[in-house]
Each structure stands twice: as C-alpha cells, then as structure tokens.
N, C-alpha and C positions, 0 to 999 in steps of 0.2 A: 415663726408663726406658722401656723397650716389654717388653711382654707380649703373646703369643697365646694364646688360650684357647678351648677346645673347648665348645660348648654343645648342648643337646638341640634338636631344632627347636622345641619348644614354648615354650624359653626365648629363641631366638633371634627369633621372632615377638612374644613378651612385651617385649623390648628394642625391636623395631623400632616398636611400637606406642607404648612410651613416648616415643620419638624423633619419631614421627610426631603425637604430640599437642602437641608443640612444649615441653613442660616440660623436656626435655634436647636439647641441642643435637647430639649424637651418642652412639653406643654406648659410647663410653669412659666420658662423663659418666653414664651410668646405672651402670655398672659402679663408677665410684669412689663414688657415693653408696649403693650398695647394700652395698658393703665398710665404709663409715663408719656405716650403721646397723648393721650386722654386729656392729662394734666396740663402739658404744654400747651395743647389745643384751647383750652378752658382761660389760661393767661393771654394769649392771642386775641381771643375771642373778646375778652375784658377789654383790653388795650383799644382793640377796634370799636368796640362800643363807647370807650371815654373819648375817642377821637370823633366820633359820630356826634356825638352830645356836643363837644366842644364848636364843631362845625354849626350845627345847628344853633347854638348859642350867638354863634357869630353872625350867620345871617340874621337871626331875630333882632340883633343889636343896632341894625341899620348899616348905612355905608361909612366907611372910614374916610378920613381926611387925609391918609396916607397912601400914597401910591405903591404897588406890588413890588417897584424896585426898592423904595425905601424901606419896606417891611423885610426886603431879602437881604438889603445892606445890613441890617440890624442882627441877623444871624452870624453865629460865626463861621459858619462856611460861606456864607454871602460877602462877607468883610473881607475875605482873603482873597476873593476873585476881581 
C-alpha cells in the first residue's frame, strides 16, 4: 500500500540525514520506524497513565493496615527473598 506525505523542509532534511547515515535504506524505512516507535510510545504512555491512576486511587483510599514489608512479601519476587 502506498501513501504520500508532505513534511516540512526540516523533517525532509532529517529523513535525508537518516538515509545518508546508512541506518535506513530509504525514506520509507525511516517513516515506518518512526511510526512503530510512536505506537510503542503510546503503549508505554497508556501503561504509565494506568499506573498513575492506580496510585491516585490508592492514596485516596486512605492508610493501609499492612506494612510495606507485608505487601512486598505477597509479591512473587518478595516471597523469594
């Protein structure tokens, strides 16, 4: 499938430098790599957002009757140590 995309002169030069560096064979490879990285970043951003929401909910729920040591001991890694 083919797609034509317009970019600024700065982005054009950036893509050309990447191709000239030998890291990529052509501009399409640069674009595909950039899009894959954007997709990966979106997954990471979503995970951080979910973690942040969980932490906010934890703080809002109040003080736990369990110690940090108790909580760690309940994790698979904590129970091995």
